[in-house]
N, C-alpha and C positions, 0 to 999 in steps of 0.2 A: 657468491651468495645468491641465489636468486631472488628478485622482490618479492614474490608471489608463489606459492606453489598449489596449483590448482586440484582438488581431489574430486573424480569423478566417478563413482559407484558403476558398475554397469552390470545388469540381467537382465539378458535373452528383449535387446530394444535394437533390434538392426533395423527395424524402419524409420528409426528417428537418429541413431550414432552419427552418422555422416555430418545429419543438420551439428547436431550439438558440437560437436568438435572440430566443424569450421568457424564455427563461429570463438572457439575458445584459443585453436592455432594460428588465428588470424586476429587475435588481439593488438591492439595500435603498443598496450607495455608488453615490449618483446624478451624482458631478463625474466621468466615464467619459466617452471615448472608444470608438467603436467603429467598428472599421475593418474592415471588410470586402472582401478582396479575391478579384474571379473570373477564377478560372484558365483562361478560354475555356470557362465551361460550356454544354454545347450542350442541357440539357434548359430547365426553367422555374426553375431557381437563380435568375438572372438579374433574373426577373422579380421573385420574392421579395424581391430584395435591394432593388431600386428602391421597394418596393410600403412596407418595413419604413425606407427612409433620407427618402421622402415625411412618414412620419407620426411621425420622432423626430431631429431636427438633431445628434443625436449621434451616427448613424449614416453613413456612410462608407463607398461604396465604391467599391475602385477596378479596374477591369476591367488586366488582365493576359492577356496573350496566353500561350496552357496549353503549361508546363512540366513545374514541379513545385514540391510540396508547401512546399521551400527557398527556392525562389526567388519564391514568392509571401508568405512571410512575411517575406522580405528585404525585399521591396517595401512591404508593412507598418509594419516597424520605422524605415524611410526617411521612412515621411510620418507617426510616430507626435511628438505633443507631451508626450507624459505623463506623470510624477514616475515611474513604473514602468510594464512593459511586464507583458501576461500574454498568454495565449494558448487560445485553444477551436477544436478543432474543429467543425467543419463538423454532422459527423452523431452528436454526442454534447450535454448538455448539463450545467448546473450549477447547484448551488446558488443559491438565490436570495443568500444569506448568505457567498458567497466570498469576493468583492471585497472587501466590506466585511471582514469579520474577516480577511483576507491582509496587508491595506493596515496595518490599523492592528496588528497583529504586526509589521511592516515596520517603522512608525514608533516603535513602543515599545522595537524590540532596535536602531532603527539598521542594520537588515540590508540587505543586497546582495541577499539571496537568499529568499524563504522558498515553503517544499514545504508540500505537505499529502495527503491520503490521499483513496484513490476508490476507483469500485468499477465494477464490471466487468460489462457486460449484454449475454447472448449474447439476441441476435435469435431463434436458432432455436426456444432451450428457453424464451426465457423467465424466466430463471434472475438474479441476483444475487449477485454475489460480491464482497464488499470484505476482501482482502486486508491481514494486516499488514506495512507497509512501511517500517518506519522501524526500523533496527537499536537492539537496550538504549540502548546507547551515547552512542548521539544521546539518546535520551530522557531520558538520566540526566545529560546535562551542562545543563540548566540552559533559561535563557531566547534564551540564543543561541549559538555557538560556530563555531569556524575550522576548514577545512578540513584543519590541520594536527592540531585535535582528536581527530580520527577519519579520520587519514588512510590507514587501510588499508579502509574500509567509506562512504571518502567518492561513492562510484558508486553505492551500496545505493540510496540514498531512492528509492523509486516505482519506474516507468519511468523511461525515456532520452526520453519524449516533452516538450513542452515543456509542454503544457499540465498537469503537474503542481507546475509553478513561478510562483515571481513574482519577476521580476529589474526593478533598480534598470536606468533607460535609461540616468543616466550613466555607469554601470560597464560596461552592454553595449557603449557607445559608447569607454568608454574604454578597453577592450582588445578595441576592433576585431574584437568577435564575429562571426557572419558564422553563416546556416544553409546548410549544402553544400547544393549544387546539381546533385543527383545525382537519378537516378530513385528511391531508396529506401531510409531510416535517415538521411535528409537531416537529421536532430534529433540524434543521436548526438552530435556533434561540438560542436554547440552547447551543450547541457543537461549534456556534461561536461566541457565546459571553464569554465563558469559555477561549476559544486559548486566546481572545484578551486583558481579562482582568489577568490574570493565571500570577502574579508577577514571579513565578517560575515554567518551564515543562521542562521536560524529555524524551526521548527515549529512546524503548524496536527496535533496529530495529531485529527483531523476527516476523516470522509471530507463532500468538499465537490466531486466531480468524478463525472459518471459518463459512463463508456465502454463506447462500441456497438461490438459486435465480430459478426463473424457476416452480415454487410450486402454482402458485395463491393465496397463503397466506400471502405474505411480500406486506408490500405498494408499492413496485417499477411494483407490476404488474396488477396496475388497478388506472395507473396515471389517463387515460382520466376521471374519476370517479370527480374529482375534483380539475379540473385546477390554480382554483384562488389560491390553498391553496399555491399550489408553486412559485407564485409568489408573495404573500401575505407575506410569510413563508423571502423572503428576502428584501422586503419592510422596512417590522421589524424591522432585525437586522441595514439596512440602519440609520434608525429613531433614534433608541438606542443608538448606537454609536455616531451620532449628539446630542443627546440628552445628554449623557458623557460626550462631547467634545473629539470624539476618530473618528472622521467623516473623516477628513483630513489624518490623519497617518494610518489611514487605508482605503482610499479610492480605488487605483491601488489591493489590494490584494482582499475586496469586490470584486468589478467591474470583476475581471478575473473568482473567485470563484463561482460567480452567472453569469454570461454567462457559462463558464461547465455546470454546474446542470440547465440550463434551457433550454440549447441546445441539452443536452441528455433528458433530459425529452421530447421537441417536437421532438428527432427521435423515442423515446420507446412508444410512442403512438398506441394504437393499432387498431383504426375505423380510415378513414378517415375524418368524421364529429370531432371526438376529436381532429385529427390533423390540420385539419383547425380552429377549434375557437382558441386551441391554439395559431398559429401561427397572430391571427388577435389580441389576447391580450398580444404576445411579440410586434408585433407595439407598440401597443398601452405606453408599457411598457418605448419601447426606445424611444420614440418620444414625450412621453407626463411626465414622471417620471422626477422629479426633478432631480434627481440626473444620472438616467438612460442618461436622454437627452444630458444629457452632455458630454459624452465619446468619448474623441481622438484616432485617432489612435494608438496611443501609450500605449495605458491603459489597453492593454489585453495583457498578453505574452505570454499565447495558439497561437499559428498559426491560429490551426482550429476552435474556441472558435473567435476568432477575423475576420473570414473569414464571419463564419456565421454572428454575430452579423452586419457584414458591407452589407451582401446580405438580410439579414431582413431589414436592412435600405431602400435598392435598390429597391426593389420588393414588390409588392404592391399587389400582391395576392398568395398562396402557391403553385400555379401552375409557376409562374416564381420563384418562390423558390427554388421552385424543381429541375426545369431546368439546373438551373443556379447550384445546390448541385450537382449534376449528372455532367456537365462538369467538378468541381470543382473536382471531385471524379477518374472521369476518367482521367484527367490532374495528378492526384495523382500516380494514378496505371501506367499511360505510367510513370510517372521518373519513382516511382518503379521497372517496369519493367523492365527498362534499364538500371537499376544502377544492379538492380541482375543477365541482361548479360552482363554488365562490371565485375562484379563480379566473374562470374561464369569464364571467358575469361582469366582474371587475375589467379583464380585460376587453371583452365588447364595451364597456361603458368609456372606457381609455380609448379605444379605436375611434368610437363614435364624438367623442373628444376631441380628439389631434383632426378626423375629417373636417368635424365642425371648423376647427382653427385654422385650417388649410383651405377653407372657403372664405375665412373671414380675410387670411391674408392673400388670396390672392385678388380678391373686393379691393382690400384697399392699394395691393400694387395698380391694379385696371384704372384706380382712383388717380394714383400718383403720374401715372400716363396720359391718363388725359387734362391732367392743368400741366403739364410740362409740354403735352402736345398743344394747348391755348393759349399757354406763355410763349411758346414761339414763333403762334401763328399771330399773336398777337405781338411783339416786337417787329414781327417781319412787316406790318401794315404799313401804308400810307399814313393815317389818323394818327397813330402811334411815332413815327416819324417829325410830323409838324409838331407835333406836342413836347416832345425831347426840345424840338430846337426854340421853339415860342419860349421854352423853361429856362434857355440856358442861360440868361444875361443872371435872371435873379437867383439863378444857384452858383452863379459866379462868385457875384456879390456876397451871398452866403458866406464861401468858400474864405473873402479875401477878410468879411469884417470879423470869421471864428479866429484866422490867423491873428489877426491883429489885437483880437483882446488878449491871444493868447501871446501874445511877446510882452504886455504889461506887464 
């Protein structure tokens, strides 16, 4: 049995697919199976998959009628035989040691789920950022922890994408977890429920995965196309937690995570109409949904997300919301500006103090050198040597008297 089954949904990514596959085929953990699910690609992706499968018997290619990434991942899980399940998006790439480190940590901690950090690479700017994604409470818990240990922040790690974690296959099958087969955000349910249900989970506090944005091929690039999916995903998580009797335990974690995700989705809208439509959908969610309509002031720990939700409820039109949002950002920028001015002023004063201190130290060092120089000259002078000779006898008598007194 392979140690890890790595599932890669593929759809029209020929420009990036080789880099992705090279990073998976080259993993230092060799006991893996690589299940590539071609979700009806119309470019050269299928040919690239066949090429890699011909060279490496660990690569399996499944042909899938085009639906969505959730359905493709489910097909991959159905074909998997590994002890653990891992996921890679076909326009991303991973560190060559990723699955070796994650599997070793999983075995050492007997963990159902292992999470790691990621870097975000923007194709447009060619810049890479690696956010700190694990709450301090998780990092302080030691090798392993349960969802109950961090109930209010259990949905905080990384993102809600499956490529951020490794999951024990028997655990996933036992809990009957599947990806939602919806157009967008089809991984939120799977990832959140896995985190909530895992008896033991652990972290690898290293950047081991590179997530590519700005390509036009990933899901985030077209959020306006299917807005209902983004909201439905979080509603389904809420319903499943309620069904399993876990709603009250993870209420704050769910509210905080969904608020961050949904406000991010709103700001990511690329068209005016998409923004207006999604704004109205969010308004209905926070006024009509059984869970979200009961959110109080202290339920969202993120100040920015809490402010957004508050503004959504207060403003009936997207324009009013945008005006208030602009004022909010202007206030934050003003605070940030004056904070930086104060910081720069403090730095300037500190630099001056350091410069003055260096001058004083330099003066003292020069004085010490001068004293040492004067002492050396004095010791080498004729008068000093004559003085030492004249005082030799008294000094000798003094030493004898001291020693003699000591013997008594």
